[in-house]
N, C-alpha and C positions, 0 to 999 in steps of 0.2 A: 652138385648134379650127379645123376646116375652115371656110373662108369663101369665098363665101357658101354657103347651103344650095342644093343643086341641086333642080330641080322634083320629081325622084323622091323627095326626102327630105321634101317638104312634107306628105305623108301621115303619115309616121311621126314627124315632129317636133312634132306637135300635142300628143300626150299618150301616156303609157305604155299598153301593151296592157291593163293592169288599171287601172281607174279608182281615183282616190284615195278614193272614197267607196263602194267595194265593188261596183260594177256593171261587168260585162264588156261591156255593149252598146256598139256604135259606130254612128255615123251620119255623114251628110255634110251640109254646109251650105256656103254661099258668101258670106262677108262681102263688102261692096262694095269693100274694099281689096285683095281677092285675085282673081287671074285663074284660079285652079285650085281644084278640089274638094279637100277635105281631110277627114281623119278627125277628127270633132269629139270633144272629151272627153265621155265618157259621163255620163249624169245620175246623181246620187245617189239618185234616186227609183225607178229601175227595179230590180226584183229578178230580171229575166230576162236571160239572155245572148243574144247574137245581134244581127242587124241590126235597126235601127228606121228608121222613116220620117224624112225630114229634118224638123227641128223649126223652124228659123228660117231665113229666106232673105235677111235683110238685117241690117245692124248696127242699124238702127232698131228692128227687132223684138227683137234680142238685148239691146239696151240696156235694154229694159223689165225685164230680169231682174236688174238692179241694184236692190236694194231698200234704201232708206235709212230709218232710223228715228231718233228722238230719245230714246227710252227703251226699256229692256228690255221694258216692258209692250207696246209696239207690236211689238216683235220677236215676242213670244209670240202676240199677237193676230193678227198677219199669218200666222204659222205655222198657227194654227187655221183662219183664213179660207182659206188655200191648200188645206188639206185639204178643206174643205167645198166650195170652188168647183171643185176638180178631181174631186171625188167619187172620190178614190183614196187610201184610207187608207194603202196600202202606201208611197206616195210620201213621206209625212212620217215614217212609222215608220223608213224607211231613214235619213233625215237625223238624227233625234233618238235613236232607241232601237233600231235594228235589231240583232238579235243576230247574232254571228258565224256561228252555225249554227241557222238558224230551225227551230223545231219540236223542238229537242233539250232546251230548258229551259223551265220554266214562265214565264209572262209576268211574274210578280212579280219574277223576277230581272232581266228586261230593263229594267224600269222602276224598280228599287230600291224597290219598294213591294209591298204584298200585295193581290192580287186586285182591282186597280183598273185602269181605263183611263187611258192617258196624256192623253186629252183633258180629263177632269175635273181631272187633276193640273195641267195647264197652265192651266186656268181658275182654279184656286186661286191659282196664281202671279200671274196677271193681276190678280185681286182684291187680292192682297197688295200688288202694285206700284202699284195705283191708290190705295192708302191712304197718306196722308201719314205717319201714325203708323208704319205698317209700314216705309215707306221710311226713316224716320228711325232705326228700330231697326236697319236694315241698314247705316246709315251713309251713306245716299244723300241725306240732307237735314240741315238745321240748320247751325249755325256752330261746330261743335266745333273746338277748337284741335288742330292736327295734332301727333302725336308724331313725332319725327324721329331714330330711331336710325340711325347710320351703320355700326355694326358688328354682330356677331352678338348676338342677344338673350341675356340672362343665363339660365342654367339655372333652370328652375322659373318663369320669367316667363310673362306672357300674350303671345300672338302674334295679331295681327289680320291674317289672311292673305287676300290677294285674288289670284286667278288670272286672267290675261288670256291668251286663246288661242282656238283653233278646236276641231276635232273631237278633237284630242289632249287638251284640257282635260277633256272629258266622257268620255274613255276609249273612243272608238270603236275597235273591234277587240279590246277586252278581254272577259272573261266577264261582267262586270257594268258596263254603261254607265249614264250618268246623264242624266236630263232636265235641260236647261239651266235655271239660276236656281233650282234646288231642292236641298234637302239630300239627300245621297246618301252616307251614312256607310259603306255597304258597297261603294262603287264601287271598281273595280280600275284606273282610270286613274291617271296619276302624281300628279294633284292630290289626290284623296282618300287615296291610299296615303301620300303625303308627310305629309298632315295627321294621319293615324293614327299614323305613325311618330313625329312630333313629340310627340304626346300620350303615347305610351309612354315617351318620354324625359323626361317630367315637365313639359312645357309645357302651358299651357292655350291651346287653339287655337280661334279664331273664324274660320271659313272662309266666304268668298264667292267662288263660282266663276262668273265672268262669261263663260266660254267658250261659243262657239256654232259648231257645225259650218258649214263652207264659208267662214267669214269670213277676210278678209285684213287687212293692217295699215292701209290707207288707202283712201279713195274712188278714188284713181287706179288702184290695182290691182283694185278691184272693177269699175270700168268696163272696164279692159283685159280682164279675164277674161270679162266678159259680152259684150264685142264679139266674142269668139271661142268662144262656146258654153258657158262655164262657169256653173254656178248659184252665185250669190254672195248671201248673206244678210247684207249690211252689212259693217262694218269696225271694227277695234279703236278707232280714234281717235274715231269718231262714236258708236258704240254701246256701247263698254265703258269707255273712259277717263273719260267724264263721271260714271260711277257707282262709281268707286273710293271707298270710304268714307274720310272725312277722318281717321279714327283708324287707318288702315292702317299696320302696321309692317313687313310683308313683302309684296312683290309678285313673282310669277313671270310671265314673258312668254315665249311661244314663237311666233315668226312666221317665215315663210320658205318652208315647204313648198308651201302653196297659191299663194304668189307665184311661185315657180319654175315651177310647173305652168301658171300663167297666161302666163308669159313664153314657154314652149315652145309653148303653144297658139297664141299670137299669131304666133310664127315660122312655125308650120305653116300659118297662114292667110295668110301673105304679108307680115306686118309685118317691118320691117327691110330689106326689099328686097335689095339687093346687099351690104349691110353688117350681117349679123346680129350680129356681135361688137359693133359700135357700138350697136346697139339694146339688146343685153343690158346693156352697160355703162351706158347711160342709165337703164335700169330699176333697176339696182343703186344708182345715185346717187339716184333717186327713193325707193327703199327707205330709204336713209340719211336723207333729209329727213323721211320719215314716222316713222322711229324716233325722231329727235330731238324731233319734235312730240309723239309719244306719251309719251316720258319727261318732257318739260317739263309736259305736262298732268297726269300722275300726280303730279309734285312740286308742282304748283300746288294740287292738292287735298289731298295727304297729307304735305307737307313733304319730309323726306328719309328715306323708308322704305328698308329694305334691299331692293334690287331684284336678283333672280336672273334672268338671261336665258340661255335655251338657244340656243346658236348653231346654224347650219344644217348638218347633215351633208351630205356630198357625195351628192346624190340619184342621181348616176350610178352609185353603188355599191350602191344599194338594190335589193332583189329585183324591184320593180315595173318597173324599167327594164332588166332582164336581157335581154329580147328586143327592145329598141328599136334603132333604127338608130344608127350611130356618130355621125351629125350631131346626133341628139337627145340622146344621152348627153353629147356635147361641150358642147352648149348648156346642159343642166342643170348640168353641172359648172362651167362658167364663171359661171353665175348664182349657184349655191349658194356656191362658193368666194369669189366676189366679195362676196356679202352677209356672209359670216363674216369674211373677212380685212379688208375695208375699212370695214364698217359696225359689226358687232357686237363683234368683239374689241377694237377701240380704245375701246369704252365702259367697259372694266374700270377700276374705281377703288375707293376705300375703301367706297363705298356701293353700287356695282354689281358683282356677281359674275357671271362668265360660266361656264356649264357647257359644257365643250368637247366637244360631240357630234361635231364634225367630225373631231377627231384621236383619238377613243376607238375602238379597234378593235371594241368591242362593238357599235357602231352599224351595223356591216356584216355581222353574223352573221344569216343568213337565219332561224335558229330563233327569233329574238325578234320576228318580224313576223307579223301576221295574214295571212290567205290572200290579201289584196289586194296584199301585198308593200310597202305604203306605211305603213299604221298599225301601231304596235306591238301585240303581244299582251300577255298578263299578264306574261310574263317581261320583255318590252321595257319596259313601263311600270314594273315593279319596279326595273329598272336605272336608268331616268331618275329615279324617285322617290328612290332612294338617293343619287344625286348632288345632287339638289335639296336634300335634307335636310342633307347635308354642307356645301353652299354656304351654306345659311341659318345654320348653327350653328357653322361653323369659321372662325376668323379667319385661318388660314393656308391656306385653300383656294387651290390653285394657279391662276395666271393661264393663259389659253388659249395654246396654242402658236402661234407666228407662221408655222410651216411644218411640214408632216408629209407622209408618203407618201400619206395619204388625199386630199390636195388634188390629186393628179395621177393618179388611178386610170385616167383615159381619156387616151390619148396625143393 
């Protein structure tokens, strides 16, 4: 990639023209580490396009946007409090349950429930999570002995499936999105679709979807993103990993997209100075440390479940970056390929299976993406779910490729 980013690229290297959470708004801010204005990543809460007023003028203010919780209960409670404090219901609806085409479907589809508001639904989740008994039923408490299958589950057996992820896990961009921490049997994201497919294949599936939109793998990436204008609601290590049920037999993990966008946002804000490549490589190494921590924590709770990890596609080849500058696409490619090649793919083992989104040509078909060009649509999630199911159930699922043309899409 070109090194370093020239000042004229600092505007475009922050974030793609279409926000990862479906908002087209752009704004400007000036972190203390940057000497230039830059286009800040747009907020997941706005449903309008066009310019907005500057939101934060210093890294001190933006750091307040890193929210840390110790339980899913506090995540849900903080989400509700944010709605009330901002007096802007649209803000939270975008993060949790915003429909791809507002006004074209009944609200019951948006929330995977009939004629109810998401706020009471979240309140029910909070009450459930406060209950020790309920948490134990979810596998969040007690001293149950872990089950530890290293290979595919036998046909007809029971699967305790825990999903770790961000907006992808709840199906943002699909026709039926899911409220975090709730049952959503009709959801069209890859997690509920995979669970339904496993059920049709004769498995008995108990699903816990821990995914929460905006999250990243670790606190370091949450702080990085918040320093440069991204809204971050916690991280996998602190807010998801501790709640993996002890009897889990299958775990899926999808991390990397929000982290890459945080890296490019930081570059656009002046991070990396004259050595953006070095900055990216350091962040990739930090991503690797976080991934090892996440997997170790999951195993500490659940023994040796079958872990299915989706590697990171080359974000430079996704529709949301089609109009970005060459420098931004080079940065996104370096980060995504580095995460996939040096962190995720080497994790492949008897008990860890890698779904190779990087080298699958379907990952780069514009038709499988939602209108933001970042999140999959129903077709995209169906493609991912089909691979996840095969990775869970097939002992001969192929290992990821060490090199492919998709890794060098941008010169």
